[in-house]
N, C-alpha and C positions, 0 to 999 in steps of 0.2 A: 833226666828224661823229661821231655815236654809232652804233656797230654792236652788234647783239645778238651774244652769244657764239655762238649757233647759226648765224647767217648767216656769221660769220667762219669758223667751223669748216667749214661747207660749202665755202667758197672755198679753204680750205687742203687739202681732200681731193684726193688724186691719183686719176687714172684708171688702171684696170688691167683686164687680161683674165686670167681663170683658165686656167692651163695644166694644172695637176695639183693634186690635193688629197690630203694625207696626214693624215687626221683622227687616227689613233692617235698620231702624233707632234706634233699641233697645228701642222702646217705646211701652207703653200700656196705653189705656184709661180705667180708673177704676171708677166705681161709688162706693164710699166707705163711711163707717161710720166715726164718729169722731175719730181723731187720737190724743189722749191725749198728748203724748210726743212732738208732733209738734205743739200743741195748735191749731189744725185745726178742723173746723166743717165738718160735712158730706157734700160731694159734688161729682161732677163728674169732673175729670181732667186727663190730660195726664201726665204720669210719665216716666222718664227714668229708665231703669233697669240696674243694675250693670253688669249682665251677660245675654246675649241674650238666653242662654240655658234655663233660667227660663220661657221663653215664649213657649217653645216646648210643644206640646200636649194641649195647651189652645185654647179655641175658645170663641167667643162672647157668653155671657150668663153664662159662667162658674163662679161659686163662688170660691173665693180664700181667703187665709189668707196671709197677707204680713207685712213686716217690712220695714219702710222707715226711712232714715236719711238725714240730710243735708250734702252733700259732696261738699266742695269748694263752698258753698253758693247755690248749686243746690239741689233740692229735688230728691232723688233717691231711688228706691226700692232695698234693699240689700238682701232681702230674700222673696221668694214667693212660695206658694204651693197651690195645689187644695184643697179646703175645702171638708171634707168628708160628 
C-alpha cells in the first residue's frame, strides 16, 4: 500500500489538551495521550515548541494534535495544530 506523507503524518500525531502556555519560553504544558513513536505513556508534561508561532491562538483547554521528536536529546513539539 502507498501512503502519502501527509496522511501518515496525520496518523502519527498525538492528541493533547493545552493546560498552560509559556510563549516567552516557547513552552506549552500538554495533557496528552500515549505517544507510540516516543514510547511514552499518557501524561501531563511541559514541552518545548520548535517555533513559538505554533502557540499563537491557543489557550488552556484547547484540544490539539501534535507531533513530537527528540531533538539533541530534548523532547520537542515540531508540529501542532488545533484539533477540529
